[in-house]
Steps between C-alpha positions, in 0.01 A plus 500: 500500500338178381134402540609220734653755734181702484285195569707419807369808680193406703333830580177362650642249752622685807700197619717516186534878478839659448580871528392696196852636468615145423230436244573543126386828348256309272318359803481840663359665189254213460379581853443862390257370240307317772460783746161473661342651809153384588253781564163511671337627180617191314335280758177695447521451124566127533218465752256673266594278202492183709160592644356558153661174387324303772168665427505391138396157623233638733322789324319482166725769346873560534590792725763725345783709643638845417854597602590860434796726563718745319794387289792374707328390823560126441168372354658291226756344733226387737308349208808318372578357843143374522547333162831346617326359807241334276699352213360302209552125497416197289218275622662155558182321392403694188836647406326836448634834624320634806538876545338612830607862450525679167711819490449732204681831442264711289714815473494464119132398481265798509184325379297193605624327187860573587455376856338177377794443264749559781314249716507239225874543456556446872285189476742360242318577177651696210347732245452228239357226724193334351508742208493346152483821299833634634347829614571435865299658780466830318205355308333365817224691680527614861222262606671202333836583658337545841316169468823326401690654792231400748490144363878471526500641855238248614687220325828597671315532833578869545361630829643851501590734211739780595461780240790737562531854365126491435470878506633498142156387386358841599784723384276770356267519804207508257163385630437281191825306535458475876153356460617259229786354702280473812231315304762265352646413843150440636399280209828305516464445874135392479512296178421136583314203362167530673233230488163444660664258739784741580384857434813639667731282293788289622707636789823428313396765249516763773831673433612785724619808312760717676520837329835668580598852409487869584192676633342490155419134562271609786285677238433172322321357805318821585127422555407795278696343211386139540296417805503126427879480481528707819271256678734207429820694583486538878873492572686831461858545623697821453879494527650832601856630488684538829399835645734695725300761685398364840718329756326169428560533125867571555534204732333273243734612220808462722387154607473400135849633429637301797335182373640566153845559651483155664448336160808664338800277429738667745643392835434845655180701514490793259288697748244588236229564757692757704292823515737718301545248221130407497415870449726506196354175362152649509616821331662299220220244455176676607427180692463291183634145527611480137722804541636369828580167343699657215710709737570235765585219257733721298668633814546143625651399164746789522592403857561137399710620207734717710525244782314703764358320802163678461323775309636843579334829418731572208377176341145632527603833347666322207200270457261794459726662242544176305131421507367855461357437154289200598402658834368812329324305223302308761371827646341627183176300531166672520471387865810692606446793730655845531876549493572132434401544135795726440830372634655245738694661782825347623520573873775250568850621586750445212837341569761729650777520246853542638638850465832498316767729637627755252866593504566831674546803273685694771865567425765414754796713616815496295817545702 
């Protein structure tokens, strides 16, 4: 199938929609990569960031945000969608890049120096920028790197810095490291050019930090660790997995599955939210969105491949088996709880294989 054929499918315009069964497989699989169901918790996260963003022009100090949740609940996806909704652009008057939101993945940066380097890379600088001795950033102090990053952020008009996987900066849970990273964040957030005329500095130097990660991130803004940082970090949002104990929790999970079902590239509903199937989904995923995404997208891919009109349970069974390695690897984080750290169950019914008839071994009568 050519790209022109793929481009001819208008998914977003209802007036031009055609049945999914008539769409090319490429378009249907592309839709699987775009699956998105808006959740109330995402609206809370966006509201917190936007509120802090407005306050940067009102209050003398930027107000920071903490978003916490265990691995697999969808924190990073929410952050990336916020970034996509606030893209960089080039100022038509100056020709300079304007970057309202800076997204930095710090999973490989366990120190303030490493985080500062990661920020500079996302700002478009490389390790040898402005370095005549050829030693790169390795020969640069933490304070110099931090100052450079702040200068670049102000120059590119950054309003919000999303620091994802920030729990990696406190991997050892040690009090010394915890205090050091908290002090660095506080100094970074509060560093401004202050004068007698403007003791609080310029408002455009107020940059909101959004610290995203597991519950370890909460320790960084604990008042007993750094009271000053805690005082300028009023927004705390915790993202939980889908629980499945009470009637209300079950209804919420099933409603999410129904919404997800509606987004799938099939003409018929796959009935993902039916009680029996929803029970099995929760057993297989522990209510974690990342796990659910792996299973549903793979099952949909299998259904498209064999020409099915929707996802059937045997597709879900096959998806769990095909994705078992990645599903189990995602459950080995320190935040995992109980049985989920051991093995992924496959509660879905496997395909019923036809039973072949064996020739009879009974002997007949000879006349």
